[in-house]
C-alpha positions, 0 to 999 in steps of 0.5 A, spaced: 595 345 341 592 353 339 598 358 338 598 365 336 604 367 333 606 376 333 612 375 329 608 380 323 606 384 327 599 384 323 593 380 326 591 377 319 599 376 318 600 373 325 593 369 324 596 365 317 603 364 320 600 360 326 594 355 323 599 354 317 606 351 318 607 353 311 607 360 312 611 359 318 617 355 313 617 361 309 617 367 313 622 364 316 626 363 310 624 371 307 627 374 315 634 376 312 636 383 310 629 386 312 626 388 319 622 382 322 615 384 321 616 385 313 618 377 312 613 375 317 608 378 312 610 375 307 606 369 307 600 372 307 602 378 302 604 372 298 596 368 299 592 375 298 595 375 291 595 368 289 588 367 292 585 361 296 584 359 303 590 357 305 598 357 301 600 350 298 607 347 297 605 344 290 601 349 288 607 354 289 612 349 287 608 348 279 608 355 280 610 359 273 617 362 276 617 368 272 610 369 274 611 367 282 617 372 281 612 377 278 607 376 283 613 377 290 615 383 285 609 387 285 608 393 290 608 393 295 614 388 294 614 381 299 623 383 299 628 387 298 630 382 293 623 378 290 626 376 284 631 372 287 627 370 294 621 368 289 625 362 286 628 360 293 621 360 296 619 355 290 626 352 291 623 350 298 617 348 297 619 344 291 623 341 298 617 339 301 614 337 296 619 331 294 621 329 301 615 330 306 609 330 300 609 337 301 607 337 309 611 342 311 609 339 319 612 333 317 618 335 317 617 336 324 612 330 326 616 325 327 623 327 329 626 323 334 631 327 337 632 335 337 640 334 333 634 330 328 629 335 327 636 341 326 639 336 320 632 336 317 631 343 317 639 345 316 637 341 309 632 346 308 633 350 301 634 357 304 636 354 311 643 354 314 646 352 321 644 359 325 636 360 321 635 352 322 636 353 330 632 358 330 626 356 327 628 349 332 627 354 338 620 357 335 618 351 334 619 348 342 618 355 344 611 356 341 608 351 337 610 346 344 614 342 339 620 339 343 624 331 341 628 330 346 634 335 346 631 339 342 633 346 346 641 344 346 639 342 338 638 350 338 643 352 341 643 358 345 636 361 341 633 355 345 635 357 353 630 360 357 628 366 357 633 369 352 630 374 348 635 373 341 631 372 336 624 371 333 623 365 337 623 368 343 617 374 340 611 373 343 608 381 343 611 387 343 614 387 350 619 382 347 620 384 340 623 390 343 627 386 348 630 382 342 631 388 337 635 391 344 639 385 344 641 385 336 643 392 338 648 391 342 650 385 338 651 390 331 655 395 336 659 390 340 661 386 333 662 395 330 668 395 336 671 389 335 672 390 327 679 393 325 678 399 321 681 399 315 687 403 313 689 406 306 696 406 304 698 412 300 702 412 294 710 413 295 710 420 292 713 421 285 721 425 287 
């Protein structure tokens, strides 16, 4: 299935995400505490610095940790916290080597159900339930990976016509809709968060 992702908002970075399941997984891993475009451009930046035609889980897992951290830290950095994220990327790749023979596609290739796939994604280093559900929704909505019950397993991110996450971004317009949704969530969270009050120290008599 030929797909074209628009998550990095950069043609070359998006082309890598579209053809490389490992790049998509790494982009999802990096997508925290930084803008989405920065996160999903990360795999392409890593590939440029490593050299070669594609990302390889075995190569990344076997890379010297200090050198790999330096590679991600070089300006422009791949993440706001390049050192810690370098470690997580290598942990993810090592897990893929240990459990899926280094083949990212094998994570979902023979998943028997949406719940099965969610469980596999949730076990990946750096993937909690929310990240696993978002990536599951991305697989279903844009990669055509749709085991039985995938929408239900993806929770609200699997809803048809929603604009909640990267799974729903197919271009600039949908990107703006997802951003608006997230901004509204932040505003709502601020309204419901009680303000902290500082108790005044008793006045000495």
